[in-house]
N, CA, C, O and the ligand as a Tripos MOL2 file, in Angstrom:
@<TRIPOS>MOLECULE
protein
  257   255    65     0     0
PROTEIN
NO_CHARGES

@<TRIPOS>ATOM
      1 N          25.0180   23.9420    9.8900 N.3       1 MET1
      2 CA         24.0540   22.9420    9.7230 C.3       1 MET1
      3 C          24.6090   21.6170   10.2000 C.2       1 MET1
      4 O          25.7340   21.2870    9.8220 O.2       1 MET1
      5 N          23.9570   20.8870   10.9430 N.am      2 ALA2
      6 CA         24.4810   19.5900   11.5640 C.3       2 ALA2
      7 C          24.6800   18.5550   10.4590 C.2       2 ALA2
      8 O          23.8160   18.4210    9.5930 O.2       2 ALA2
      9 N          25.7760   17.8320   10.4650 N.am      3 LEU3
     10 CA         26.0160   16.7450    9.5490 C.3       3 LEU3
     11 C          26.1550   15.4840   10.2490 C.2       3 LEU3
     12 O          26.5880   15.4630   11.4010 O.2       3 LEU3
     13 N          25.7970   14.3740    9.5970 N.am      4 PRO4
     14 CA         26.0880   13.0910   10.3130 C.3       4 PRO4
     15 C          27.5330   12.8190   10.2930 C.2       4 PRO4
     16 O          28.2450   13.0550    9.3170 O.2       4 PRO4
     17 N          27.9640   12.2900   11.4600 N.am      5 LYS5
     18 CA         29.4670   12.0450   11.5760 C.3       5 LYS5
     19 C          29.8710   10.8300   10.8950 C.2       5 LYS5
     20 O          30.9950   10.7260   10.4040 O.2       5 LYS5
     21 N          28.9650    9.8620   10.8410 N.am      6 TYR6
     22 CA         29.3920    8.5400   10.2840 C.3       6 TYR6
     23 C          28.3630    8.1630    9.2000 C.2       6 TYR6
     24 O          27.2190    8.6160    9.2240 O.2       6 TYR6
     25 N          28.8020    7.3270    8.2580 N.am      7 LYS7
     26 CA         27.9110    6.7800    7.4090 C.3       7 LYS7
     27 C          26.9570    5.7050    8.0240 C.2       7 LYS7
     28 O          27.3940    4.8520    8.7950 O.2       7 LYS7
     29 N          25.6430    5.7700    7.6620 N.am      8 THR8
     30 CA         24.7520    4.8580    8.2620 C.3       8 THR8
     31 C          24.9640    3.4250    7.6660 C.2       8 THR8
     32 O          24.9580    3.2230    6.4510 O.2       8 THR8
     33 N          25.1500    2.4490    8.5970 N.am      9 SER9
     34 CA         25.6210    1.1190    8.2160 C.3       9 SER9
     35 C          24.4680    0.4920    7.4890 C.2       9 SER9
     36 O          23.3030    0.8500    7.6590 O.2       9 SER9
     37 N          24.8350   -0.4300    6.6980 N.am     10 ARG10
     38 CA         23.8220   -1.1920    5.8520 C.3      10 ARG10
     39 C          22.8260   -1.8850    6.7860 C.2      10 ARG10
     40 O          21.6230   -1.8930    6.5250 O.2      10 ARG10
     41 N          23.3230   -2.4500    7.8440 N.am     11 ALA11
     42 CA         22.4270   -3.1840    8.8220 C.3      11 ALA11
     43 C          21.3990   -2.1610    9.4650 C.2      11 ALA11
     44 O          20.2400   -2.5050    9.6980 O.2      11 ALA11
     45 N          21.8530   -0.9470    9.7300 N.am     12 ASN12
     46 CA         20.9020    0.0190   10.2720 C.3      12 ASN12
     47 C          19.9190    0.4140    9.1970 C.2      12 ASN12
     48 O          18.7180    0.5130    9.4520 O.2      12 ASN12
     49 N          20.4280    0.6450    7.9710 N.am     13 THR13
     50 CA         19.4850    1.0030    6.9050 C.3      13 THR13
     51 C          18.4230   -0.0590    6.6570 C.2      13 THR13
     52 O          17.2280    0.2130    6.5430 O.2      13 THR13
     53 N          18.9330   -1.2860    6.5820 N.am     14 HIS14
     54 CA         18.0010   -2.3860    6.2680 C.3      14 HIS14
     55 C          17.0140   -2.7140    7.3730 C.2      14 HIS14
     56 O          15.8600   -3.0710    7.1360 O.2      14 HIS14
     57 N          17.5440   -2.5690    8.6450 N.am     15 SER15
     58 CA         16.5470   -2.7960    9.7540 C.3      15 SER15
     59 C          15.5680   -1.7030    9.8450 C.2      15 SER15
     60 O          14.4230   -1.9390   10.2300 O.2      15 SER15
     61 N          15.9580   -0.4870    9.5050 N.am     16 ARG16
     62 CA         14.9570    0.6690    9.4830 C.3      16 ARG16
     63 C          13.8900    0.3400    8.3080 C.2      16 ARG16
     64 O          12.6720    0.3660    8.4840 O.2      16 ARG16
     65 N          14.4680    0.0550    7.1950 N.am     17 ARG17
     66 CA         13.4750   -0.1630    6.0180 C.3      17 ARG17
     67 C          12.7010   -1.4690    6.1150 C.2      17 ARG17
     68 O          11.7480   -1.6670    5.3600 O.2      17 ARG17
     69 N          13.0890   -2.3880    7.0440 N.am     18 ALA18
     70 CA         12.3230   -3.5780    7.2150 C.3      18 ALA18
     71 C          10.9970   -3.2640    7.8040 C.2      18 ALA18
     72 O          10.0640   -4.0600    7.7020 O.2      18 ALA18
     73 N          10.8760   -2.0160    8.4780 N.am     19 ASN19
     74 CA          9.5950   -1.7380    9.1060 C.3      19 ASN19
     75 C           8.6400   -0.9860    8.1600 C.2      19 ASN19
     76 O           7.5220   -0.6310    8.5360 O.2      19 ASN19
     77 N           9.1150   -0.7530    6.9130 N.am     20 TRP20
     78 CA          8.2120   -0.1110    5.9420 C.3      20 TRP20
     79 C           7.3010   -1.1370    5.3490 C.2      20 TRP20
     80 O           7.7170   -1.9720    4.5450 O.2      20 TRP20
     81 N           6.0590   -1.0770    5.7440 N.am     21 LYS21
     82 CA          5.1250   -2.0630    5.2650 C.3      21 LYS21
     83 C           3.9750   -1.4270    4.5570 C.2      21 LYS21
     84 O           3.3980   -0.4570    5.0480 O.2      21 LYS21
     85 N           3.5920   -2.0100    3.2870 N.am     22 ALA22
     86 CA          2.4340   -1.5090    2.6760 C.3      22 ALA22
     87 C           1.1770   -2.0710    3.4640 C.2      22 ALA22
     88 O           1.1710   -3.1920    3.9740 O.2      22 ALA22
     89 N           0.1600   -1.2230    3.5120 N.am     23 THR23
     90 CA         -1.0110   -1.5780    4.2190 C.3      23 THR23
     91 C          -2.1490   -1.5050    3.1340 C.2      23 THR23
     92 O          -2.2120   -0.5980    2.3050 O.2      23 THR23
     93 N          -3.0190   -2.5230    3.2190 N.am     24 ALA24
     94 CA         -4.1410   -2.6410    2.3130 C.3      24 ALA24
     95 C          -5.0650   -1.4330    2.4790 C.2      24 ALA24
     96 O          -5.2610   -0.9430    3.5910 O.2      24 ALA24
     97 N          -5.6390   -0.9490    1.3500 N.am     25 ALA25
     98 CA         -6.4810    0.1840    1.4620 C.3      25 ALA25
     99 C          -7.8070   -0.1720    2.1180 C.2      25 ALA25
    100 O          -8.3810   -1.2120    1.7970 O.2      25 ALA25
    101 N          -8.3060    0.6500    3.0180 N.am     26 GLN26
    102 CA         -9.5070    0.4060    3.7190 C.3      26 GLN26
    103 C         -10.6910    0.5650    2.7180 C.2      26 GLN26
    104 O         -10.7800    1.5630    2.0020 O.2      26 GLN26
    105 N         -11.5800   -0.4330    2.6910 N.am     27 THR27
    106 CA        -12.7550   -0.2770    1.8010 C.3      27 THR27
    107 C         -13.9900   -0.4140    2.6320 C.2      27 THR27
    108 O         -14.0220   -1.0950    3.6570 O.2      27 THR27
    109 N         -15.0130    0.2620    2.1520 N.am     28 VAL28
    110 CA        -16.4690    0.1340    2.6640 C.3      28 VAL28
    111 C         -17.3130   -0.5760    1.5350 C.2      28 VAL28
    112 O         -16.9390   -0.6760    0.3670 O.2      28 VAL28
    113 N         -18.5210   -1.0620    2.0530 N.am     29 THR29
    114 CA        -19.2930   -1.7040    1.1260 C.3      29 THR29
    115 C         -20.2640   -0.6710    0.5570 C.2      29 THR29
    116 O         -20.8510    0.1180    1.2980 O.2      29 THR29
    117 N         -20.4260   -0.6850   -0.7700 N.am     30 CYS30
    118 CA        -21.3430    0.2220   -1.4590 C.3      30 CYS30
    119 C         -22.7650   -0.0740   -0.9450 C.2      30 CYS30
    120 O         -23.1730   -1.2250   -0.7910 O.2      30 CYS30
    121 N         -23.5160    1.0530   -0.6830 N.am     31 ALA31
    122 CA        -24.8390    0.8900   -0.2310 C.3      31 ALA31
    123 C         -25.8220    0.4540   -1.3570 C.2      31 ALA31
    124 O         -26.8870   -0.1140   -1.1180 O.2      31 ALA31
    125 N         -25.3950    0.7530   -2.5510 N.am     32 ASN32
    126 CA        -26.2060    0.5570   -3.7590 C.3      32 ASN32
    127 C         -26.0080   -0.7940   -4.4040 C.2      32 ASN32
    128 O         -27.0020   -1.4340   -4.7450 O.2      32 ASN32
    129 N         -24.7750   -1.2770   -4.5980 N.am     33 CYS33
    130 CA        -24.5140   -2.5360   -5.2580 C.3      33 CYS33
    131 C         -23.7760   -3.4440   -4.3950 C.2      33 CYS33
    132 O         -23.6960   -4.6210   -4.7440 O.2      33 CYS33
    133 N         -23.2160   -3.0550   -3.2990 N.am     34 GLY34
    134 CA        -22.6150   -4.0190   -2.2870 C.3      34 GLY34
    135 C         -21.0910   -4.2510   -2.7210 C.2      34 GLY34
    136 O         -20.4330   -5.1070   -2.1300 O.2      34 GLY34
    137 N         -20.5750   -3.5520   -3.6670 N.am     35 ALA35
    138 CA        -19.1990   -3.8270   -4.0780 C.3      35 ALA35
    139 C         -18.3230   -3.0830   -3.1000 C.2      35 ALA35
    140 O         -18.7310   -2.0590   -2.5520 O.2      35 ALA35
    141 N         -17.0730   -3.6050   -2.8640 N.am     36 PRO36
    142 CA        -16.1440   -2.8640   -2.0060 C.3      36 PRO36
    143 C         -15.6750   -1.6410   -2.6650 C.2      36 PRO36
    144 O         -15.2830   -1.6890   -3.8300 O.2      36 PRO36
    145 N         -15.6900   -0.5580   -2.0050 N.am     37 THR37
    146 CA        -15.3190    0.7090   -2.6480 C.3      37 THR37
    147 C         -14.4720    1.5360   -1.6400 C.2      37 THR37
    148 O         -14.5040    1.2380   -0.4460 O.2      37 THR37
    149 N         -13.7700    2.4920   -2.0630 N.am     38 LEU38
    150 CA        -12.9530    3.4370   -1.1160 C.3      38 LEU38
    151 C         -13.9570    4.3260   -0.3720 C.2      38 LEU38
    152 O         -14.9560    4.7080   -0.9820 O.2      38 LEU38
    153 N         -13.7730    4.6560    0.8240 N.am     39 PRO39
    154 CA        -14.6250    5.5580    1.5180 C.3      39 PRO39
    155 C         -14.4420    6.9300    0.9820 C.2      39 PRO39
    156 O         -13.3580    7.2900    0.5220 O.2      39 PRO39
    157 N         -15.5340    7.7400    1.0360 N.am     40 HIS40
    158 CA        -15.6370    9.0310    0.4810 C.3      40 HIS40
    159 C         -15.3720    9.1400   -1.0460 C.2      40 HIS40
    160 O         -14.9540   10.1810   -1.5520 O.2      40 HIS40
    161 N         -15.6240    8.0620   -1.7230 N.am     41 MET41
    162 CA        -15.3860    8.0130   -3.1100 C.3      41 MET41
    163 C         -16.6530    7.4230   -3.7730 C.2      41 MET41
    164 O         -17.3480    6.6020   -3.1740 O.2      41 MET41
    165 N         -16.9400    7.8570   -5.0240 N.am     42 ALA42
    166 CA        -17.9970    7.2500   -5.7260 C.3      42 ALA42
    167 C         -17.6030    5.7310   -6.0490 C.2      42 ALA42
    168 O         -16.4370    5.3980   -6.2610 O.2      42 ALA42
    169 N         -18.6570    4.8640   -6.0660 N.am     43 CYS43
    170 CA        -18.3760    3.5000   -6.2130 C.3      43 CYS43
    171 C         -17.8740    3.2440   -7.6740 C.2      43 CYS43
    172 O         -18.4280    3.7320   -8.6580 O.2      43 CYS43
    173 N         -16.7660    2.4290   -7.7230 N.am     44 PRO44
    174 CA        -16.2020    2.2750   -9.1640 C.3      44 PRO44
    175 C         -17.0350    1.4170  -10.0290 C.2      44 PRO44
    176 O         -16.9380    1.4610  -11.2550 O.2      44 PRO44
    177 N         -17.9060    0.5860   -9.3660 N.am     45 SER45
    178 CA        -18.7260   -0.3170  -10.2990 C.3      45 SER45
    179 C         -20.0840    0.2600  -10.5700 C.2      45 SER45
    180 O         -20.5810   -0.0010  -11.6650 O.2      45 SER45
    181 N         -20.7360    0.9870   -9.7520 N.am     46 CYS46
    182 CA        -22.0430    1.5330  -10.0710 C.3      46 CYS46
    183 C         -22.0540    3.1020  -10.0720 C.2      46 CYS46
    184 O         -22.9990    3.7210  -10.5600 O.2      46 CYS46
    185 N         -21.0270    3.6870   -9.5380 N.am     47 GLY47
    186 CA        -20.9140    5.1700   -9.6410 C.3      47 GLY47
    187 C         -21.7370    6.0170   -8.5830 C.2      47 GLY47
    188 O         -21.7430    7.2480   -8.5970 O.2      47 GLY47
    189 N         -22.3860    5.2960   -7.7230 N.am     48 SER48
    190 CA        -23.2250    6.0300   -6.7580 C.3      48 SER48
    191 C         -22.3960    6.4960   -5.5840 C.2      48 SER48
    192 O         -21.4310    5.8570   -5.1670 O.2      48 SER48
    193 N         -22.8080    7.6190   -5.0780 N.am     49 PHE49
    194 CA        -22.2270    8.1570   -3.7350 C.3      49 PHE49
    195 C         -23.2610    8.9350   -3.1440 C.2      49 PHE49
    196 O         -23.7710    9.8790   -3.7470 O.2      49 PHE49
    197 N         -23.6260    8.5630   -1.9050 N.am     50 ARG50
    198 CA        -24.5480    9.2860   -1.0760 C.3      50 ARG50
    199 C         -25.9050    9.4970   -1.8210 C.2      50 ARG50
    200 O         -26.4810   10.5830   -1.7610 O.2      50 ARG50
    201 N         -26.3820    8.4880   -2.4920 N.am     51 GLY51
    202 CA        -27.7090    8.5280   -3.1760 C.3      51 GLY51
    203 C         -27.6480    9.1770   -4.5200 C.2      51 GLY51
    204 O         -28.6500    9.2110   -5.2340 O.2      51 GLY51
    205 N         -26.5390    9.6780   -4.8780 N.am     52 ARG52
    206 CA        -26.4500   10.2430   -6.2520 C.3      52 ARG52
    207 C         -25.5800    9.3810   -7.1060 C.2      52 ARG52
    208 O         -24.7070    8.6550   -6.6310 O.2      52 ARG52
    209 N         -25.8440    9.4830   -8.3810 N.am     53 THR53
    210 CA        -25.0420    8.6390   -9.3330 C.3      53 THR53
    211 C         -24.3080    9.6690  -10.1810 C.2      53 THR53
    212 O         -24.8330   10.6660  -10.6760 O.2      53 THR53
    213 N         -22.9370    9.2830  -10.2990 N.am     54 TYR54
    214 CA        -22.0940   10.1390  -11.0720 C.3      54 TYR54
    215 C         -21.7980    9.5220  -12.4290 C.2      54 TYR54
    216 O         -21.2360    8.4290  -12.4870 O.2      54 TYR54
    217 N         -22.1390   10.1500  -13.4660 N.am     55 ARG55
    218 CA        -22.1630    9.4710  -14.7450 C.3      55 ARG55
    219 C         -20.8000    9.1240  -15.1210 C.2      55 ARG55
    220 O         -20.6330    8.0530  -15.7060 O.2      55 ARG55
    221 N         -19.7780    9.8880  -14.8670 N.am     56 SER56
    222 CA        -18.4050    9.6420  -15.2300 C.3      56 SER56
    223 C         -17.8900    8.3540  -14.5750 C.2      56 SER56
    224 O         -16.9730    7.7450  -15.1270 O.2      56 SER56
    225 N         -18.4020    7.9200  -13.4750 N.am     57 ALA57
    226 CA        -17.9310    6.7920  -12.7260 C.3      57 ALA57
    227 C         -18.5560    5.5170  -13.2830 C.2      57 ALA57
    228 O         -18.0630    4.4080  -13.0740 O.2      57 ALA57
    229 N         -19.6530    5.7170  -13.9950 N.am     58 ILE58
    230 CA        -20.3370    4.3900  -14.5750 C.3      58 ILE58
    231 C         -19.4820    3.7560  -15.6070 C.2      58 ILE58
    232 O         -19.2670    2.5470  -15.5300 O.2      58 ILE58
    233 N         -18.9770    4.4630  -16.5630 N.am     59 GLN59
    234 CA        -18.0960    3.8330  -17.5640 C.3      59 GLN59
    235 C         -16.7300    4.5990  -17.5320 C.2      59 GLN59
    236 O         -16.5460    5.5670  -18.2690 O.2      59 GLN59
    237 N         -15.7830    4.1470  -16.6660 N.am     60 PRO60
    238 CA        -14.4710    4.6410  -16.8050 C.3      60 PRO60
    239 C         -13.7830    4.2570  -18.0720 C.2      60 PRO60
    240 O         -14.1920    3.3000  -18.7290 O.2      60 PRO60
    241 N         -12.7200    4.9890  -18.4510 N.am     61 ALA61
    242 CA        -12.1670    4.7980  -19.7110 C.3      61 ALA61
    243 C         -11.5530    3.4470  -19.8560 C.2      61 ALA61
    244 O         -11.4930    2.9350  -20.9740 O.2      61 ALA61
    245 N         -11.0730    2.8090  -18.7580 N.am     62 HIS62
    246 CA        -10.2650    1.6380  -18.8850 C.3      62 HIS62
    247 C         -11.2120    0.4240  -18.9770 C.2      62 HIS62
    248 O         -10.7330   -0.6860  -19.2090 O.2      62 HIS62
    249 N         -12.4930    0.5860  -18.8090 N.am     63 THR63
    250 CA        -13.3440   -0.6120  -19.0210 C.3      63 THR63
    251 C         -13.9250   -0.7000  -20.3520 C.2      63 THR63
    252 O         -14.4970   -1.7350  -20.6940 O.2      63 THR63
    253 N         -13.8240    0.3350  -21.1570 N.am     64 LYS64
    254 CA        -14.2970    0.2620  -22.5240 C.3      64 LYS64
    255 C         -13.4750   -0.6300  -23.4240 C.2      64 LYS64
    256 O         -13.7850   -0.7680  -24.6080 O.2      64 LYS64
    257 ZN        -21.8220    0.4560   -6.1200 Zn       65 ZN65
@<TRIPOS>BOND
     1     1     2 1
     2     2     3 1
     3     3     4 2
     4     3     5 am
     5     5     6 1
     6     6     7 1
     7     7     8 2
     8     7     9 am
     9     9    10 1
    10    10    11 1
    11    11    12 2
    12    11    13 am
    13    13    14 1
    14    14    15 1
    15    15    16 2
    16    15    17 am
    17    17    18 1
    18    18    19 1
    19    19    20 2
    20    19    21 am
    21    21    22 1
    22    22    23 1
    23    23    24 2
    24    23    25 am
    25    25    26 1
    26    26    27 1
    27    27    28 2
    28    27    29 am
    29    29    30 1
    30    30    31 1
    31    31    32 2
    32    31    33 am
    33    33    34 1
    34    34    35 1
    35    35    36 2
    36    35    37 am
    37    37    38 1
    38    38    39 1
    39    39    40 2
    40    39    41 am
    41    41    42 1
    42    42    43 1
    43    43    44 2
    44    43    45 am
    45    45    46 1
    46    46    47 1
    47    47    48 2
    48    47    49 am
    49    49    50 1
    50    50    51 1
    51    51    52 2
    52    51    53 am
    53    53    54 1
    54    54    55 1
    55    55    56 2
    56    55    57 am
    57    57    58 1
    58    58    59 1
    59    59    60 2
    60    59    61 am
    61    61    62 1
    62    62    63 1
    63    63    64 2
    64    63    65 am
    65    65    66 1
    66    66    67 1
    67    67    68 2
    68    67    69 am
    69    69    70 1
    70    70    71 1
    71    71    72 2
    72    71    73 am
    73    73    74 1
    74    74    75 1
    75    75    76 2
    76    75    77 am
    77    77    78 1
    78    78    79 1
    79    79    80 2
    80    79    81 am
    81    81    82 1
    82    82    83 1
    83    83    84 2
    84    83    85 am
    85    85    86 1
    86    86    87 1
    87    87    88 2
    88    87    89 am
    89    89    90 1
    90    90    91 1
    91    91    92 2
    92    91    93 am
    93    93    94 1
    94    94    95 1
    95    95    96 2
    96    95    97 am
    97    97    98 1
    98    98    99 1
    99    99   100 2
   100    99   101 am
   101   101   102 1
   102   102   103 1
   103   103   104 2
   104   103   105 am
   105   105   106 1
   106   106   107 1
   107   107   108 2
   108   107   109 am
   109   109   110 1
   110   110   111 1
   111   111   112 2
   112   111   113 am
   113   113   114 1
   114   114   115 1
   115   115   116 2
   116   115   117 am
   117   117   118 1
   118   118   119 1
   119   119   120 2
   120   119   121 am
   121   121   122 1
   122   122   123 1
   123   123   124 2
   124   123   125 am
   125   125   126 1
   126   126   127 1
   127   127   128 2
   128   127   129 am
   129   129   130 1
   130   130   131 1
   131   131   132 2
   132   131   133 am
   133   133   134 1
   134   134   135 1
   135   135   136 2
   136   135   137 am
   137   137   138 1
   138   138   139 1
   139   139   140 2
   140   139   141 am
   141   141   142 1
   142   142   143 1
   143   143   144 2
   144   143   145 am
   145   145   146 1
   146   146   147 1
   147   147   148 2
   148   147   149 am
   149   149   150 1
   150   150   151 1
   151   151   152 2
   152   151   153 am
   153   153   154 1
   154   154   155 1
   155   155   156 2
   156   155   157 am
   157   157   158 1
   158   158   159 1
   159   159   160 2
   160   159   161 am
   161   161   162 1
   162   162   163 1
   163   163   164 2
   164   163   165 am
   165   165   166 1
   166   166   167 1
   167   167   168 2
   168   167   169 am
   169   169   170 1
   170   170   171 1
   171   171   172 2
   172   171   173 am
   173   173   174 1
   174   174   175 1
   175   175   176 2
   176   175   177 am
   177   177   178 1
   178   178   179 1
   179   179   180 2
   180   179   181 am
   181   181   182 1
   182   182   183 1
   183   183   184 2
   184   183   185 am
   185   185   186 1
   186   186   187 1
   187   187   188 2
   188   187   189 am
   189   189   190 1
   190   190   191 1
   191   191   192 2
   192   191   193 am
   193   193   194 1
   194   194   195 1
   195   195   196 2
   196   195   197 am
   197   197   198 1
   198   198   199 1
   199   199   200 2
   200   199   201 am
   201   201   202 1
   202   202   203 1
   203   203   204 2
   204   203   205 am
   205   205   206 1
   206   206   207 1
   207   207   208 2
   208   207   209 am
   209   209   210 1
   210   210   211 1
   211   211   212 2
   212   211   213 am
   213   213   214 1
   214   214   215 1
   215   215   216 2
   216   215   217 am
   217   217   218 1
   218   218   219 1
   219   219   220 2
   220   219   221 am
   221   221   222 1
   222   222   223 1
   223   223   224 2
   224   223   225 am
   225   225   226 1
   226   226   227 1
   227   227   228 2
   228   227   229 am
   229   229   230 1
   230   230   231 1
   231   231   232 2
   232   231   233 am
   233   233   234 1
   234   234   235 1
   235   235   236 2
   236   235   237 am
   237   237   238 1
   238   238   239 1
   239   239   240 2
   240   239   241 am
   241   241   242 1
   242   242   243 1
   243   243   244 2
   244   243   245 am
   245   245   246 1
   246   246   247 1
   247   247   248 2
   248   247   249 am
   249   249   250 1
   250   250   251 1
   251   251   252 2
   252   251   253 am
   253   253   254 1
   254   254   255 1
   255   255   256 2
@<TRIPOS>SUBSTRUCTURE
     1 MET1         2 RESIDUE 1 A MET
     2 ALA2         6 RESIDUE 1 A ALA
     3 LEU3        10 RESIDUE 1 A LEU
     4 PRO4        14 RESIDUE 1 A PRO
     5 LYS5        18 RESIDUE 1 A LYS
     6 TYR6        22 RESIDUE 1 A TYR
     7 LYS7        26 RESIDUE 1 A LYS
     8 THR8        30 RESIDUE 1 A THR
     9 SER9        34 RESIDUE 1 A SER
    10 ARG10       38 RESIDUE 1 A ARG
    11 ALA11       42 RESIDUE 1 A ALA
    12 ASN12       46 RESIDUE 1 A ASN
    13 THR13       50 RESIDUE 1 A THR
    14 HIS14       54 RESIDUE 1 A HIS
    15 SER15       58 RESIDUE 1 A SER
    16 ARG16       62 RESIDUE 1 A ARG
    17 ARG17       66 RESIDUE 1 A ARG
    18 ALA18       70 RESIDUE 1 A ALA
    19 ASN19       74 RESIDUE 1 A ASN
    20 TRP20       78 RESIDUE 1 A TRP
    21 LYS21       82 RESIDUE 1 A LYS
    22 ALA22       86 RESIDUE 1 A ALA
    23 THR23       90 RESIDUE 1 A THR
    24 ALA24       94 RESIDUE 1 A ALA
    25 ALA25       98 RESIDUE 1 A ALA
    26 GLN26      102 RESIDUE 1 A GLN
    27 THR27      106 RESIDUE 1 A THR
    28 VAL28      110 RESIDUE 1 A VAL
    29 THR29      114 RESIDUE 1 A THR
    30 CYS30      118 RESIDUE 1 A CYS
    31 ALA31      122 RESIDUE 1 A ALA
    32 ASN32      126 RESIDUE 1 A ASN
    33 CYS33      130 RESIDUE 1 A CYS
    34 GLY34      134 RESIDUE 1 A GLY
    35 ALA35      138 RESIDUE 1 A ALA
    36 PRO36      142 RESIDUE 1 A PRO
    37 THR37      146 RESIDUE 1 A THR
    38 LEU38      150 RESIDUE 1 A LEU
    39 PRO39      154 RESIDUE 1 A PRO
    40 HIS40      158 RESIDUE 1 A HIS
    41 MET41      162 RESIDUE 1 A MET
    42 ALA42      166 RESIDUE 1 A ALA
    43 CYS43      170 RESIDUE 1 A CYS
    44 PRO44      174 RESIDUE 1 A PRO
    45 SER45      178 RESIDUE 1 A SER
    46 CYS46      182 RESIDUE 1 A CYS
    47 GLY47      186 RESIDUE 1 A GLY
    48 SER48      190 RESIDUE 1 A SER
    49 PHE49      194 RESIDUE 1 A PHE
    50 ARG50      198 RESIDUE 1 A ARG
    51 GLY51      202 RESIDUE 1 A GLY
    52 ARG52      206 RESIDUE 1 A ARG
    53 THR53      210 RESIDUE 1 A THR
    54 TYR54      214 RESIDUE 1 A TYR
    55 ARG55      218 RESIDUE 1 A ARG
    56 SER56      222 RESIDUE 1 A SER
    57 ALA57      226 RESIDUE 1 A ALA
    58 ILE58      230 RESIDUE 1 A ILE
    59 GLN59      234 RESIDUE 1 A GLN
    60 PRO60      238 RESIDUE 1 A PRO
    61 ALA61      242 RESIDUE 1 A ALA
    62 HIS62      246 RESIDUE 1 A HIS
    63 THR63      250 RESIDUE 1 A THR
    64 LYS64      254 RESIDUE 1 A LYS
    65 ZN65       257 GROUP 0 **** ****
Protein backbone atom coordinates (compact mmCIF):
# COMPACT_ATOMS: atom_id res chain seq x y z
CA MET A 1 0.00 0.00 0.00
CA ALA A 2 1.29 3.43 -0.92
CA LEU A 3 2.39 5.62 1.92
CA PRO A 4 3.07 9.36 1.88
CA LYS A 5 6.78 10.02 1.78
CA TYR A 6 6.64 13.30 3.66
CA LYS A 7 4.57 14.84 6.36
CA THR A 8 2.05 17.34 4.97
CA SER A 9 3.24 20.80 5.95
CA ARG A 10 1.12 23.00 8.13
CA ALA A 11 0.87 25.54 5.30
CA ASN A 12 -0.49 22.92 2.91
CA THR A 13 -2.95 21.66 5.50
CA HIS A 14 -4.15 25.15 6.32
CA SER A 15 -4.44 26.26 2.69
CA ARG A 16 -6.46 23.12 1.91
CA ARG A 17 -8.75 23.62 4.89
CA ALA A 18 -9.18 27.31 4.06
CA ASN A 19 -11.40 26.19 1.18
CA TRP A 20 -13.81 24.30 3.44
CA LYS A 21 -16.73 26.67 3.65
CA ALA A 22 -20.12 26.16 5.17
CA THR A 23 -22.96 26.94 2.80
CA ALA A 24 -26.34 28.16 3.89
CA ALA A 25 -29.16 25.65 3.54
CA GLN A 26 -31.34 26.25 0.52
CA THR A 27 -34.88 27.18 1.51
CA VAL A 28 -38.14 27.41 -0.37
CA THR A 29 -41.19 29.43 0.60
CA CYS A 30 -44.07 27.46 2.10
CA ALA A 31 -47.13 27.59 -0.16
CA ASN A 32 -49.43 27.54 2.86
CA CYS A 33 -47.97 30.08 5.29
CA GLY A 34 -45.07 31.67 3.40
CA ALA A 35 -42.42 30.72 5.93
CA PRO A 36 -38.99 29.64 4.65
CA THR A 37 -38.73 25.86 4.78
CA LEU A 38 -36.39 23.17 3.56
CA PRO A 39 -37.31 21.68 0.17
CA HIS A 40 -38.99 18.23 0.19
CA MET A 41 -39.80 18.66 3.88
CA ALA A 42 -42.96 19.50 5.77
CA CYS A 43 -43.07 23.15 6.80
CA PRO A 44 -41.76 23.50 10.39
CA SER A 45 -44.18 26.32 11.22
CA CYS A 46 -47.47 25.03 9.77
CA GLY A 47 -46.68 21.37 9.04
CA SER A 48 -48.06 21.31 5.52
CA PHE A 49 -46.43 19.54 2.63
CA ARG A 50 -47.94 19.19 -0.87
CA GLY A 51 -51.45 20.06 0.31
CA ARG A 52 -51.44 17.72 3.27
CA THR A 53 -50.87 18.63 6.89
CA TYR A 54 -48.73 16.44 9.07
CA ARG A 55 -49.81 16.58 12.65
CA SER A 56 -46.41 15.81 14.15
CA ALA A 57 -44.95 18.88 12.45
CA ILE A 58 -47.51 21.26 13.94
CA GLN A 59 -46.23 21.01 17.49
CA PRO A 60 -42.65 19.77 17.61
CA ALA A 61 -41.36 18.88 21.06
CA HIS A 62 -38.99 21.82 21.32
CA THR A 63 -41.74 24.44 20.95
CA LYS A 64 -43.82 23.22 23.90
ZN1 LIG B 1 -45.98 26.63 6.28
